[in-house]
N, C-alpha and C positions, 0 to 999 in steps of 0.2 A: 793320507786318510787316517793317520794315527789319532787325530782329535775327533774323529767321527763317533757319535754316540748313537748306537743302534736302538737303544731303548727310547731315547728322545725322538728318534726318527719315527717310531711307531706310536709315540705318546703313551708309553707304558712304563711301569716300574715294577721290579720284582721284590716281593716280600720275603722275609727271612724263612717263612714256612713253605716257600716254593710257589705260592699263589701269585697272581698277577693283578696289579692295579691297571685298569684300562681307563685312561683319563679323558677320552673323547666319548661323548654320548651321541650316538647316531640317531637321527630322527626315526621314530617308530610308526608303523601303520598297523591298525587292527584288521583282522579278517572281516569281510562283509557280513558273514553269518546270516542273520535274519533278513538282510537286504537282498537275498537271492532272487526275490520275485520283482525287484525294482527294474523297470525297463531302462533306467539310466545307467545301470551297471553293465559294462561290456564283459567283464570277468567277475565271477563270484568266488568267494573263498571261505574256508572254515578251518579251524584248528582241531586237531585230534591228538590225544595223548598216545604216545608210542610206548614208553616205559616209565611209569611213575617213579620207580626207585632210582632210575638213572636221570630223571627229570628231562627226558627227551620227548619230543613231540614232532608232529608234522603239520604243515599247512597245505591244504588241497585247493587247487585252483581249477576252475573249468569255465569255458565260455558260457555266458548267460543264454545266448541264442545258439542252440546246438545245430550243426549242419544236418540236413535230412535228405533222404533219397526215397522217392515214391511215398512220401508222408511218414516214413519210418526214420527214426533217429539213427544216424550213422555212428557206429562205435568208434571212439577216438583212441589213439595210442596213448600209453602212459609214459610220462617223462619223470623219472625219479631224479630230483635236482639236488646237487650238493654245492653250496656256495663257496666262494673264495675267502681269503682272510688269513692265509699262512698258518692255518690250524688254530690260531690264537684269537682271531677277531671275527666280528660280524655275527648276524643272526638272520633267521628267516623273516623275522618281523621288522628288520631294517627297511626303511622306505625304498632304498636302492634295490635290495634283493627282492622285495615284494613287487616292485614295478617290473623288474626283469622277468619274474615268473608270470606276471600277467601278460607280458609281451609274448612269451613262449606259448602260453595257453591260447592266445589269440591267433598268432601267426602260423603255428604248425598245422592245424589247431590240435590241442591235446589236453588231457587231464594231467596236471602237474602236481606231483607229490614232493614238496620241498621239505628236506629233513633238517630239523634243529638238532644237530649232533653236539656232543660234548666238546669243549674246547681245551686245548693244551695251554699252559703246562699243568693245570689242575688235573687233567686227564690226558696222559700222553698216548701216542700211538702204541698199540693198535685200537684204542678205544673208539676212534672215529670210524674205523673199518667195521668194528663190531656193531656200532649204531646203524651203519649203512645196511649191513646184513639184516639187522632187526627190522629195518624199514621194508626191505624187499620181502621178507617173510610175512610182514604185516599185510602187504599188498596181496600176496598169494592167499593169505587167510580169507581176505574179503571175497575172493573168487570161490572159495570152498564153502563159506558160511552162508546159509540161506538168509541169514539176517545181517549179512555184511553191509558195509557202508554203501548207501544207495547211489551215491554219485559214481562209484566204481562199478557196482553191480549193474546199474542201468545204462551207463554211458561209456564204459571203458572196454577196450579190446585187450584182454589179458595175454593174447598171443603176440602183442606188439608192445613190449615194455622196454624202454631205453633208459640207460643210466647216463646222466649228463652232469658233468662237473666243470667248474671254472677254477684254474690254478690249483690250489690245494684240493679243491673239490674234485678235480680231474685225477689227482693222485688217489683220492678216496675211491673213485669209480674203478680205477685199475685194480687196486688191491682188494676191494670188496668183490669184484668179479672173479678174481683168482680164488678167493675163498669159496665161491659157489660152483666152481667147475665140476666138483664131485657130488653136487647136491641135486636131487630131483625136485624141481620147482613146479612141475605140472599142477594145474593147467597154465601157470604163468610161464612165459617164455621171454628170456632176455634176447631181444632182437638186435641189439647193438649198443656200443659204448661210444659216447661223445666226450672227448677229452680236449677241452679248450685251454690252450697254453698250460699244459701239465707242469706242475711244480715238482721238479725232480732235481737230484743233485749227485754229488760224489766228492771224494777227497781231492782227486787230481783236477786241477783247474783246466777248463777247456779254453779254446781261443776266444770264444764269444764272452766268456766270463772275464777273461783278462782284459779284452778290449772295452768291455762295458762295466768295468769294476766300479766306476763312479757314477753309474746310472742314477738318474734323478729320483726314480721311484723305488728301484730295487738294487741298491749298491751291494756289493758282495758282503760286507760286514753285516748288513741287515738280513740278507738271505741266510748267512751262517747262523745268526741269532735265532731265526725262526726254526731252523733245524735243531739247534741246541735246546730250545724250549719244547719241541714236539717229539723228538726221537726218544726211545727208551733210554733211561739213564745208563751210562757206561758204554754206550754204542757211539759210532761215528757216522759220517756221511756216506760211508760205503755199505751201511746197513741196507737190506733189501727194501725197507720202507722208503728210503730216500733214493737209492741207486738201483733202478730196475734192470740195469745192464749187468750188474755184478752177479757172479755165479751164486746160486743158492737154491733153496727148495722150490722156488717159483718156476724154474725152467720148464718142467714137464707140464705144469698147469697153463703156462702161456699158450702152448700149442692148442689148447682146448677153448680159447677165447673165440667169440664170434666176431662179427663185423665191427670195425673201429673207424671212427672219424677223429683225426688229430689235427688241431688248428694251432698255428704259431706265427710269430712275427719276428722279423730280422733284428729289431732293436731290443729283443729280450735277451738278457744275459744267459738264459737257459736254452736259447735256440739251438745250439750245437747238440745239447743233450736231447732235446726233443726230436731232432732229426735222427740221432743215433737210436733213440727209442723206437721210432718208426721202422728203421732198418732192422732192429732186433725183432720186432713183431713180424715183419715180412719174412725174415729168415726162418722164423718158427711157423710159417704157414698161415699166419693170420691175414685175413682180407682187410686191407687198410686203405682208406681214402685220406690222403694228406693234403691239407690246404695251408701252405706257407706263403706269407707275403713278406717281401724284403723290407717293406716300409711299415713301421709300427713298433710298439713297445709292449711290455707286459702289463696287461690290464687296460689296454687302449680302449676296449669296448665299454669300459665303465664310464668314460668321459667323452667318447666320440660316438654319437648316435649313428653316423653313417657306417662305421665299422661294426657297431652292434647289429645293425640291420643286415649287413653283409654276412655276419656270422650266423644269424638266424636263417638266412636264405640257404647257407651251406647245410644247416641242420635239417631244414625242411626237405631239401633234395635227398639227404641221407635217409630220412624217415620215410 
């Protein structure tokens, strides 16, 4: 694997100033905005600025036809969504991410708040965790503000807020939740964490990493590059942002986490770490539902609709 070029694998190149050239332009989708009253839209969406200085924003999704009970609208759970991309790629406005959020909003059903967080290496960890915390506080503010966002004020159940992340997004969910264990979020309540194929690592190679070192989508050198670009400079893969099993200041906070759903697949180089992660959570008294399938690979739900549907059913049961 000595000739493998991790930068080429991701179609990126590094500039001298530490910024990244991303050579693939992914198809973009605009929010529906004023189309919200169109009967043809199953899900409507809109963009809201989160932090203008940081250039972060959110895209909110909700079903166009809201479920009702006795002619009154049923309040929906809130799903704060954090996309995948190894901390360096993708956007909430990408067609793939947008479609995924629409499916979540329809199938759960729920109000989805998808977070456009800053990307590495221009903004290294913990910037992404900070953006996630900003988004959670923004949602809380809508509950407290009489002039808060009407979609959330009128249709959301603030006592049922879930943090949902794919891959690196799952890493963000875990670390953002740890930051909030000592924070009073009332009337917002984090009812659970959904971590789909969490992107985690460590210096010592696991058996699954060795066996799947030449994985088609996430070979080990490519995984190592993502951590090299995302972690704080001067640190290594045993930093707590990468290795949640390592001893550190997170241990006491882990015990205060609420319900967790962890999903993984046997063909993922990180599967051993994900299973160890679940064991660590359980040993710390966290209530965990683990859904592991021997067949599948990291990111399979991005290209296999059947698996994506299965994952959505897991989440619906959890919520």
